DSSP file (Angstrom, degrees, kcal/mol; ACC not computed):
  #  RESIDUE AA STRUCTURE BP1 BP2  ACC     N-H-->O    O-->H-N    N-H-->O    O-->H-N    TCO  KAPPA ALPHA  PHI   PSI    X-CA   Y-CA   Z-CA
    1    1 A X              0   0    0      0, 0.0    31,-0.6     0, 0.0     2,-0.4   0.000 360.0 360.0 360.0 139.9   20.2    4.6   -6.4
    2    2 A X  E     -A   31   0A   0     29,-0.2     2,-0.4    27,-0.0    29,-0.2  -0.794 360.0-164.1 -96.4 132.5   16.9    3.0   -5.5
    3    3 A X  E     -A   30   0A   0     27,-2.9    27,-3.3    -2,-0.4     2,-0.5  -0.952   6.7-151.8-113.5 134.7   16.0   -0.5   -6.5
    4    4 A X  E     +A   29   0A   0     -2,-0.4     2,-0.3    25,-0.2    25,-0.2  -0.916  23.2 164.7-109.7 132.2   12.4   -1.8   -6.4
    5    5 A X  E     -A   28   0A   0     23,-2.5    23,-3.0    -2,-0.5    -2,-0.0  -0.891  44.3 -74.1-138.2 167.9   11.7   -5.5   -5.8
    6    6 A X  E     -A   27   0A   0     -2,-0.3     2,-0.3    21,-0.2    21,-0.3  -0.336  51.4-122.4 -62.7 145.3    8.9   -7.7   -4.8
    7    7 A X        +     0   0    0     19,-2.5     2,-0.3    32,-0.1    19,-0.2  -0.708  33.2 173.9 -93.4 139.1    7.9   -7.5   -1.2
    8    8 A X     >  -     0   0    0     -2,-0.3     4,-1.9    17,-0.1     3,-0.2  -0.849  47.4 -94.4-133.5 175.0    7.8  -10.5    1.1
    9    9 A X  H  > S+     0   0    0     -2,-0.3     4,-2.4     1,-0.2    11,-0.2   0.843 121.1  56.1 -60.2 -36.4    7.3  -11.1    4.8
   10   10 A X  H  > S+     0   0    0      2,-0.2     4,-2.3     1,-0.2    -1,-0.2   0.907 106.8  50.1 -63.4 -40.9   11.0  -11.0    5.6
   11   11 A X  H  > S+     0   0    0     -3,-0.2     4,-2.3     1,-0.2    -1,-0.2   0.910 110.5  49.8 -64.2 -41.5   11.3   -7.6    4.0
   12   12 A X  H  X S+     0   0    0     -4,-1.9     4,-2.7     1,-0.2     6,-0.3   0.910 109.5  51.9 -62.6 -41.5    8.4   -6.3    6.1
   13   13 A X  H  X>S+     0   0    0     -4,-2.4     4,-2.0     1,-0.2     5,-0.5   0.905 110.6  47.8 -62.4 -41.8    9.9   -7.7    9.3
   14   14 A X  H  <5S+     0   0    0     -4,-2.3    -1,-0.2     2,-0.2    -2,-0.2   0.914 113.9  47.7 -63.9 -42.2   13.2   -5.9    8.6
   15   15 A X  H  <5S+     0   0    0     -4,-2.3    -2,-0.2     1,-0.2    -1,-0.2   0.937 124.0  29.4 -65.9 -48.0   11.4   -2.6    7.8
   16   16 A X  H  <5S-     0   0    0     -4,-2.7    -1,-0.2     2,-0.3    -2,-0.2   0.625 100.0-128.1 -91.1 -14.5    9.1   -2.6   10.8
   17   17 A X  T  <5S+     0   0    0     -4,-2.0     2,-0.3    -5,-0.3    -3,-0.2   0.699  78.9  69.9  76.0  18.6   11.4   -4.5   13.2
   18   18 A X  S   <S-     0   0    0     -5,-0.5     2,-0.3    -6,-0.3    -2,-0.3  -0.985  91.7 -81.3-159.9 163.5    8.7   -7.0   14.1
   19   19 A X        +     0   0    0     -2,-0.3     2,-0.2    -3,-0.1    -9,-0.1  -0.522  51.3 167.2 -72.7 129.2    6.7   -9.9   12.7
   20   20 A X        -     0   0    0     -2,-0.3    -7,-0.1   -11,-0.2     3,-0.1  -0.758  42.0 -69.3-130.0 178.5    3.7   -8.9   10.7
   21   21 A X        -     0   0    0     -2,-0.2     2,-0.3     1,-0.1    -1,-0.1  -0.299  55.3 -99.1 -69.7 157.2    1.3  -10.7    8.3
   22   22 A X        -     0   0    0      1,-0.1    21,-0.4    21,-0.1    -1,-0.1  -0.610  40.8-121.7 -75.5 130.3    2.5  -12.0    5.0
   23   23 A X        -     0   0    0     -2,-0.3    19,-0.3     1,-0.1     3,-0.2  -0.408   3.7-143.6 -71.6 150.1    1.6   -9.6    2.1
   24   24 A X  S    S-     0   0    0     17,-3.0     2,-0.3     1,-0.4    18,-0.2   0.893  85.4 -18.0 -72.4 -43.3   -0.5  -10.8   -0.8
   25   25 A X  E    S+ B   0  41A   0     16,-1.3    16,-3.1     2,-0.0    -1,-0.4  -0.957  81.6 137.0-160.9 144.3    1.5   -8.7   -3.1
   26   26 A X  E     - B   0  40A   0     -2,-0.3   -19,-2.5    14,-0.3     2,-0.3  -0.989  35.5-119.0-176.6 176.9    3.8   -5.7   -2.7
   27   27 A X  E     -AB   6  39A   0     12,-2.8    12,-2.1   -21,-0.3     2,-0.4  -0.971  12.9-155.6-135.0 147.3    6.9   -3.9   -3.5
   28   28 A X  E     -AB   5  38A   0    -23,-3.0   -23,-2.5    -2,-0.3     2,-0.5  -0.984   8.9-148.2-123.5 136.0   10.0   -2.7   -1.5
   29   29 A X  E     -AB   4  37A   0      8,-3.2     7,-2.8    -2,-0.4     8,-1.4  -0.908  21.3-170.3-102.7 125.2   12.3    0.1   -2.4
   30   30 A X  E     -AB   3  35A   0    -27,-3.3   -27,-2.9    -2,-0.5     2,-0.6  -0.922  21.0-162.2-120.2 141.4   15.8   -0.4   -1.3
   31   31 A X  E >  S-AB   2  34A   0      3,-2.9     3,-1.7    -2,-0.4     2,-0.4  -0.953  76.5 -46.7-116.7 106.4   18.8    1.9   -1.2
   32   32 A X  T 3  S-     0   0    0    -31,-0.6   -29,-0.1    -2,-0.6    -2,-0.0  -0.560 124.4 -22.2  66.7-126.1   21.8   -0.3   -0.9
   33   33 A X  T 3  S+     0   0    0     -2,-0.4     2,-0.5    -3,-0.1    -1,-0.3   0.298 120.9  93.5 -96.8   8.9   21.1   -2.8    1.8
   34   34 A X  E <   -B   31   0A   0     -3,-1.7    -3,-2.9   -19,-0.0     2,-0.5  -0.891  70.0-136.9-111.5 127.9   18.4   -0.7    3.5
   35   35 A X  E     +B   30   0A   0     -2,-0.5    -5,-0.3    -5,-0.2     3,-0.1  -0.710  25.5 174.5 -77.9 123.7   14.7   -0.8    2.8
   36   36 A X  E     +     0   0A   0     -7,-2.8    20,-3.1    -2,-0.5     2,-0.3   0.621  62.1   5.5-107.4 -18.0   13.5    2.8    2.6
   37   37 A X  E     +BC  29  55A   0     -8,-1.4    -8,-3.2    18,-0.3    -1,-0.3  -0.982  58.9 178.2-160.3 154.2    9.9    2.3    1.5
   38   38 A X  E     +BC  28  54A   0     16,-2.7    16,-2.9    -2,-0.3     2,-0.3  -0.986   1.8 173.1-154.3 160.7    7.3   -0.4    1.0
   39   39 A X  E     +BC  27  53A   0    -12,-2.1   -12,-2.8    -2,-0.3     2,-0.3  -0.972  16.5 122.2-164.2 155.0    3.7   -0.9    0.0
   40   40 A X  E     -BC  26  52A   0     12,-2.5    12,-2.3    -2,-0.3     2,-0.4  -0.973  49.6 -72.1 177.3-163.4    1.4   -3.7   -0.8
   41   41 A X  E     +BC  25  51A   0    -16,-3.1   -17,-3.0    -2,-0.3   -16,-1.3  -0.957  38.5 174.6-124.8 140.8   -1.8   -5.5   -0.1
   42   42 A X  E     - C   0  50A   0      8,-2.4     8,-3.2    -2,-0.4     2,-0.6  -0.988  35.5-110.4-144.8 152.1   -2.6   -7.9    2.8
   43   43 A X  E     - C   0  49A   0    -21,-0.4     6,-0.2    -2,-0.3     2,-0.1  -0.746  39.8-142.9 -83.8 122.0   -5.6   -9.8    4.1
   44   44 A X    >   -     0   0    0      4,-3.4     3,-2.0    -2,-0.6    -1,-0.0  -0.319  24.7-105.9 -82.7 166.3   -6.8   -8.2    7.3
   45   45 A X  T 3  S+     0   0    0      1,-0.3    -1,-0.1     2,-0.1    -2,-0.0   0.739 120.4  62.3 -59.5 -23.6   -8.2   -9.9   10.4
   46   46 A X  T 3  S-     0   0    0      2,-0.2    -1,-0.3     1,-0.0     3,-0.1   0.426 119.4-108.9 -85.0   1.2  -11.6   -8.6    9.3
   47   47 A X  S <  S+     0   0    0     -3,-2.0     2,-0.2     1,-0.3    -2,-0.1   0.385  82.4 118.6  87.4  -3.9  -11.5  -10.6    6.0
   48   48 A X        -     0   0    0     -5,-0.0    -4,-3.4     1,-0.0     2,-0.5  -0.609  69.8-114.0 -92.9 155.1  -11.0   -7.5    3.8
   49   49 A X  E     -C   43   0A   0     33,-0.5    35,-2.5    -6,-0.2     2,-0.4  -0.791  35.9-163.8 -86.6 127.6   -8.0   -6.7    1.6
   50   50 A X  E     -Cd  42  84A   0     -8,-3.2    -8,-2.4    -2,-0.5     2,-0.3  -0.920   8.9-144.5-116.2 138.3   -6.1   -3.7    3.0
   51   51 A X  E     +C   41   0A   0     33,-2.7    35,-0.4    -2,-0.4     2,-0.3  -0.740  21.5 179.4 -96.5 149.4   -3.5   -1.6    1.2
   52   52 A X  E     +C   40   0A   0    -12,-2.3   -12,-2.5    -2,-0.3     2,-0.3  -0.990  12.3 176.8-146.4 152.1   -0.5   -0.1    2.9
   53   53 A X  E     +C   39   0A   0     -2,-0.3     2,-0.3   -14,-0.3   -14,-0.3  -0.960   7.6 171.5-153.0 145.5    2.5    2.0    2.1
   54   54 A X  E     -C   38   0A   0    -16,-2.9   -16,-2.7    -2,-0.3     2,-0.3  -0.992   9.1-167.2-153.5 149.1    5.2    3.4    4.4
   55   55 A X  E     -C   37   0A   0     -2,-0.3   -18,-0.3   -18,-0.2     3,-0.1  -0.991  29.4-108.6-140.4 148.1    8.5    5.2    3.9
   56   56 A X    >   -     0   0    0    -20,-3.1     3,-1.8    -2,-0.3   -20,-0.0  -0.436  58.4 -80.5 -67.9 148.9   11.4    6.0    6.2
   57   57 A X  T 3  S+     0   0    0      1,-0.2    -1,-0.1    -2,-0.1     3,-0.1  -0.220 117.8  24.4 -52.8 137.7   11.6    9.7    7.0
   58   58 A X  T 3  S+     0   0    0      1,-0.2     2,-0.6    -3,-0.1    -1,-0.2   0.430  96.7 108.0  87.9   0.0   13.3   11.8    4.3
   59   59 A X    <   +     0   0    0     -3,-1.8     2,-0.5   -23,-0.1    -1,-0.2  -0.934  37.6 171.8-116.4 114.4   12.4    9.3    1.5
   60   60 A X        -     0   0    0     -2,-0.6     2,-0.6    -3,-0.1     3,-0.1  -0.982  22.3-144.9-117.8 127.9    9.8   10.3   -1.0
   61   61 A X    >   -     0   0    0     -2,-0.5     3,-1.1     1,-0.1     4,-0.2  -0.814  10.8-161.7 -98.1 124.9    9.3    8.1   -4.0
   62   62 A X  T 3  S+     0   0    0     -2,-0.6     3,-0.5     1,-0.2     4,-0.3   0.761  93.6  59.8 -68.8 -24.2    8.4    9.6   -7.3
   63   63 A X  T 3> S+     0   0    0      1,-0.2     4,-2.4     2,-0.1     5,-0.3   0.341  72.2 106.0 -87.1   6.7    7.3    6.2   -8.5
   64   64 A X  H <> S+     0   0    0     -3,-1.1     4,-1.9     1,-0.2    -1,-0.2   0.899  80.5  46.1 -56.1 -47.0    4.7    5.8   -5.8
   65   65 A X  H  > S+     0   0    0     -3,-0.5     4,-2.3     1,-0.2    -1,-0.2   0.912 111.2  52.8 -63.5 -43.5    1.7    6.4   -8.1
   66   66 A X  H  > S+     0   0    0     -4,-0.3     4,-1.7     1,-0.2    -1,-0.2   0.904 111.9  44.8 -60.1 -42.8    3.1    4.0  -10.7
   67   67 A X  H  X S+     0   0    0     -4,-2.4     4,-2.1     2,-0.2    -1,-0.2   0.804 108.8  57.1 -74.9 -27.9    3.5    1.2   -8.2
   68   68 A X  H  X S+     0   0    0     -4,-1.9     4,-2.2    -5,-0.3    -2,-0.2   0.936 108.5  47.2 -62.7 -45.4    0.1    1.9   -6.8
   69   69 A X  H  X S+     0   0    0     -4,-2.3     4,-2.3     1,-0.2    -2,-0.2   0.865 109.0  54.3 -64.5 -36.3   -1.4    1.3  -10.3
   70   70 A X  H  X S+     0   0    0     -4,-1.7     4,-2.2     2,-0.2    -1,-0.2   0.911 109.2  48.3 -63.5 -41.4    0.7   -1.9  -10.6
   71   71 A X  H  X S+     0   0    0     -4,-2.1     4,-2.5     2,-0.2    -2,-0.2   0.903 111.5  49.4 -64.8 -41.2   -0.8   -3.2   -7.4
   72   72 A X  H  X S+     0   0    0     -4,-2.2     4,-2.5     2,-0.2    -2,-0.2   0.877 110.0  51.0 -67.1 -37.0   -4.3   -2.3   -8.5
   73   73 A X  H  X S+     0   0    0     -4,-2.3     4,-2.5     2,-0.2    -2,-0.2   0.920 110.8  49.1 -64.3 -43.1   -3.8   -4.0  -11.8
   74   74 A X  H  X S+     0   0    0     -4,-2.2     4,-1.6     1,-0.2    -2,-0.2   0.923 111.2  50.2 -59.9 -44.4   -2.6   -7.1  -10.0
   75   75 A X  H  <>S+     0   0    0     -4,-2.5     5,-2.7     1,-0.2    -2,-0.2   0.920 111.1  48.4 -61.1 -44.8   -5.6   -7.0   -7.7
   76   76 A X  H ><5S+     0   0    0     -4,-2.5     3,-1.2     1,-0.2    -1,-0.2   0.920 112.4  48.1 -61.8 -45.3   -8.0   -6.7  -10.7
   77   77 A X  H 3<5S+     0   0    0     -4,-2.5    -1,-0.2     1,-0.2    -2,-0.2   0.759 112.7  49.9 -66.7 -25.4   -6.3   -9.6  -12.5
   78   78 A X  T 3<5S-     0   0    0     -4,-1.6    -1,-0.2    -5,-0.2    -2,-0.2   0.157 118.7-103.8-105.7  17.9   -6.5  -11.8   -9.4
   79   79 A X  T < 5 +     0   0    0     -3,-1.2     2,-0.6     1,-0.2    -3,-0.2   0.668  62.5 155.7  76.3  18.4  -10.1  -11.2   -8.5
   80   80 A X      < -     0   0    0     -5,-2.7    -1,-0.2    -6,-0.2     3,-0.1  -0.701  20.2-172.6 -76.8 121.0   -9.8   -8.8   -5.6
   81   81 A X        +     0   0    0     -2,-0.6    38,-2.9     1,-0.2     2,-0.3   0.815  62.7  15.7 -87.7 -32.3  -13.1   -6.9   -5.6
   82   82 A X  E     - E   0 118A   0     36,-0.2   -33,-0.5    -7,-0.1     2,-0.4  -0.995  55.1-166.1-144.0 147.3  -12.3   -4.2   -3.0
   83   83 A X  E     - E   0 117A   0     34,-2.0    34,-2.6    -2,-0.3     2,-0.4  -0.999  11.5-159.0-131.7 131.3   -9.3   -2.7   -1.3
   84   84 A X  E     +dE  50 116A   0    -35,-2.5   -33,-2.7    -2,-0.4     2,-0.3  -0.846  12.4 176.7-107.8 146.5   -9.5   -0.6    1.8
   85   85 A X  E     - E   0 115A   0     30,-2.3    30,-2.7    -2,-0.4     2,-0.5  -0.971  27.9-127.5-140.0 155.8   -6.8    1.9    3.0
   86   86 A X  E     - E   0 114A   0    -35,-0.4     2,-0.5    -2,-0.3    28,-0.2  -0.913  28.2-135.2-100.8 135.5   -6.5    4.4    5.8
   87   87 A X  E     - E   0 113A   0     26,-2.5     2,-0.9    -2,-0.5    26,-0.6  -0.775   8.4-134.6 -93.5 130.6   -5.5    7.8    4.6
   88   88 A X    >   -     0   0    0     -2,-0.5     3,-1.8     1,-0.2     6,-0.3  -0.739  13.2-163.2 -82.5 106.3   -2.8    9.6    6.6
   89   89 A X  T 3  S+     0   0    0     -2,-0.9    -1,-0.2     1,-0.3     6,-0.1   0.702  84.7  68.5 -64.5 -18.4   -4.2   13.2    7.0
   90   90 A X  T 3  S+     0   0    0      1,-0.1     2,-0.7    -3,-0.1    -1,-0.3   0.590  85.6  74.9 -77.9 -10.2   -0.7   14.4    7.8
   91   91 A X  S X  S-     0   0    0     -3,-1.8     3,-1.9     1,-0.1     4,-0.4  -0.897  71.6-157.7-105.8 109.0    0.5   13.8    4.3
   92   92 A X  T 3  S+     0   0    0     -2,-0.7     4,-0.3     1,-0.3     3,-0.3   0.721  88.9  49.7 -62.9 -23.3   -1.0   16.5    2.2
   93   93 A X  T 3> S+     0   0    0      1,-0.2     4,-2.3     2,-0.1    -1,-0.3   0.481  85.0  90.0 -93.0  -2.0   -0.7   14.6   -1.1
   94   94 A X  H <> S+     0   0    0     -3,-1.9     4,-2.3    -6,-0.3     5,-0.2   0.888  85.4  50.8 -65.2 -38.9   -2.4   11.4    0.1
   95   95 A X  H  > S+     0   0    0     -4,-0.4     4,-2.5    -3,-0.3    -1,-0.2   0.927 111.3  48.2 -63.8 -43.8   -5.9   12.5   -0.8
   96   96 A X  H  > S+     0   0    0     -4,-0.3     4,-2.6     1,-0.2    -2,-0.2   0.907 111.1  50.8 -63.4 -42.5   -4.8   13.4   -4.4
   97   97 A X  H  X S+     0   0    0     -4,-2.3     4,-1.5     2,-0.2    -1,-0.2   0.922 111.8  47.5 -61.3 -44.5   -2.9   10.0   -4.8
   98   98 A X  H  <>S+     0   0    0     -4,-2.3     5,-2.7     2,-0.2     4,-0.4   0.926 113.2  47.4 -64.9 -44.6   -6.0    8.1   -3.6
   99   99 A X  H ><5S+     0   0    0     -4,-2.5     3,-1.5     1,-0.2    -2,-0.2   0.934 111.8  50.0 -61.9 -45.9   -8.4    9.9   -5.9
  100  100 A X  H 3<5S+     0   0    0     -4,-2.6    -1,-0.2     1,-0.3    -2,-0.2   0.807 109.5  53.3 -61.5 -29.5   -6.1    9.6   -8.9
  101  101 A X  T 3<5S-     0   0    0     -4,-1.5    -1,-0.3    -5,-0.2    -2,-0.2   0.466 124.1-101.5 -87.3  -3.1   -5.8    5.8   -8.2
  102  102 A X  T < 5S+     0   0    0     -3,-1.5    16,-0.5    -4,-0.4    -3,-0.2   0.576  73.7 140.3  95.9  10.1   -9.6    5.3   -8.1
  103  103 A X      < -     0   0    0     -5,-2.7     2,-0.3    -6,-0.2    -1,-0.3  -0.549  32.3-160.5 -83.0 153.5  -10.2    5.2   -4.4
  104  104 A X  E     -F  116   0A   0     12,-2.4    12,-2.8    -2,-0.2     2,-0.0  -0.961  31.6 -92.0-130.5 149.4  -13.2    6.9   -2.8
  105  105 A X  E     +F  115   0A   0     -2,-0.3    10,-0.3    10,-0.2     3,-0.1  -0.365  42.7 175.1 -58.5 139.5  -13.9    8.0    0.7
  106  106 A X  E     -     0   0A   0      8,-3.1     2,-0.3     1,-0.4     9,-0.2   0.665  45.0 -82.8-120.8 -31.2  -15.7    5.2    2.6
  107  107 A X  E     -F  114   0A   0      7,-1.6     7,-3.4     2,-0.0    -1,-0.4  -0.985  45.7 -72.9 155.4-162.5  -16.1    6.3    6.2
  108  108 A X  E     -F  113   0A   0     -2,-0.3     2,-0.3     5,-0.2     5,-0.2  -0.969  30.3-177.9-132.7 149.5  -14.2    6.4    9.5
  109  109 A X  E >  S-F  112   0A   0      3,-2.2     3,-2.2    -2,-0.3    -2,-0.0  -0.957  74.4 -12.0-147.4 127.6  -13.1    3.8   12.0
  110  110 A X  T 3  S-     0   0    0     -2,-0.3     3,-0.1     1,-0.3    -1,-0.0   0.839 129.5 -52.8  52.5  37.0  -11.3    4.5   15.3
  111  111 A X  T 3  S+     0   0    0      1,-0.3     2,-0.4     0, 0.0    -1,-0.3   0.518 113.1 120.3  80.2   5.0  -10.6    8.0   14.2
  112  112 A X  E <   - F   0 109A   0     -3,-2.2    -3,-2.2   -24,-0.0     2,-0.5  -0.861  65.2-125.0-106.6 137.7   -9.0    6.9   10.9
  113  113 A X  E     -EF  87 108A   0    -26,-0.6   -26,-2.5    -2,-0.4     2,-0.4  -0.685  28.3-153.6 -78.6 124.1  -10.3    8.0    7.5
  114  114 A X  E     -EF  86 107A   0     -7,-3.4    -8,-3.1    -2,-0.5    -7,-1.6  -0.858  11.5-172.5-104.6 133.4  -11.1    4.9    5.4
  115  115 A X  E     -EF  85 105A   0    -30,-2.7   -30,-2.3    -2,-0.4     2,-0.4  -0.886   8.0-153.0-119.5 154.2  -11.0    4.9    1.5
  116  116 A X  E     -EF  84 104A   0    -12,-2.8   -12,-2.4    -2,-0.3     2,-0.4  -0.978   9.4-158.0-133.5 142.4  -12.1    2.1   -0.8
  117  117 A X  E     -E   83   0A   0    -34,-2.6   -34,-2.0    -2,-0.4     2,-0.5  -0.966  14.4-158.7-113.2 133.7  -11.2    0.9   -4.3
  118  118 A X  E     -E   82   0A   0    -16,-0.5     2,-0.5    -2,-0.4   -36,-0.2  -0.955  22.0-119.2-117.8 131.7  -13.7   -1.2   -6.1
  119  119 A X    >   -     0   0    0    -38,-2.9     3,-0.9    -2,-0.5   -38,-0.0  -0.528  17.9-161.8 -69.0 116.3  -12.7   -3.4   -9.0
  120  120 A X  T 3  S+     0   0    0     -2,-0.5    -1,-0.2     1,-0.2   -39,-0.1   0.625  91.1  52.4 -75.9 -12.4  -14.6   -2.2  -12.0
  121  121 A X  T 3         0   0    0      1,-0.1    -1,-0.2   -40,-0.0    -2,-0.1   0.453 360.0 360.0 -97.6  -3.6  -14.0   -5.6  -13.7
  122  122 A X    <         0   0    0     -3,-0.9    -1,-0.1   -41,-0.1    -2,-0.1   0.442 360.0 360.0 -96.3 360.0  -15.3   -7.7  -10.9
C-alpha cells in the first residue's frame, strides 16, 4: 500500500542519496519504509519557483495529477505567480499532464523543454 505524506528535505536526501535544496512544498509517496516517488516546488538558484517530480523505476502513481493540482492550489494560495518545469520527453504522458494542469510551453534551455504555469489569481 502506498502512503502519501508531506515532503521535507530529509525525504529528498533519502530519495536522491545526496543533499539537495529544501522544498517549498511537496509530497512523498512511500511503500513501507521506502520512498517510491516525490514531487514538489522549490526555489531555484535563478530566483524562480521550479516544480519537480520523480519516481523510482516501476512505480507509476495514479494520483499524480491530483497531487499536481494540490501543489498548484497551494502555490496560488501562497502568492506564487509562476512555476517552471522541465518536461521529460521520454515520458509519453508528460505533455498531457502538463497541459491538463495548466502549464504552457515556454522555451528551451540547455536542451531541456521548459513549461510554465501562471497563477490566474495573481
